[in-house]
N, C-alpha and C positions, 0 to 999 in steps of 0.2 A: 096731570091726569088727562087734560084736554088733548095733549099731543099723543099720548098713548092710545086714547080712544080713536083719534084720527088715523093713526098708523094701523090699528086693527081694522078699521073700516076700509082703508086702502088695500091692505093685504087680502082681505076677504073677497075683494073684487077681481083679483088676478092671481091665478094659481102659479104661473111662472114667476111672478114677482115674489111670491112666498118662498119658492125654492131659492131664488137668488138672494133673498134677504137672509135665509137660513145659512147659506154658504158664506155670506159676509160675516155673520155672527161666528161661524167656525173659524174664519180667518182671524177675527178679533181675539177669540179664545186662544188660538195658536200663538199669536204674538204676545200674549200675556204669560206664556209658559215661563216657569222659573227653575225647572229641573229638566234633565234629559228625559226622564220618564213622562213628565207632563207634556213635553214637546212631542214625544213619540205617540202618546195617546191622542193629542190634538191633531197630529198629522194623520193618523189613521181615521179619525172622525171626519176630517176634511176630505180625505181621499175617497172614503166610502160615500160621502154626501155628493161629491162631484160626479163620481161614477154612476150613482143612482139617478142623478138629475137628467142625464142624457143631453145636456145643453152643450153645444159646441164652444160657447164662450167660456163656460165654467171649465171645460176640459183644457182649453187654451191657458186659462189662468193656472190650473194645476201643473201644466207643463212648465210654465214659467217658474212657479214656486219650486218645482222639482229641480230645475236647473240651479236654483239658488238655495236649496234646502240646507246645506251645511252652513252657509252664511246667515240664513235666517235663524237657525238654531244658535249659532255663536252670538248673534245680536241679542236674542232673547235671554240667553244665559249671562251675557255680559251686563245687560241692563239689570237683571235680577241681582247680580253681585254688587251693584251700585246702590241698591235700595237700602235705606237704614233698617236695621233689625228692630 
């Protein structure tokens, strides 16, 4: 709980950091995708978040992810197939 409180305190002090942290969380969610539908939904969420942010660094990250989109999806779905049921 102490770490969560500290994180909240830090995020409250910097609006840009809140946006970057949210984008990072979208990336984490995307990489946890285990179906093509979940990947597509995660991709849309990440894209919308990056576009809304207006941050050049975030847009650069999205361009990189876009270049690797098929590979990222294959990675996620391959990993999902290796998880025990």
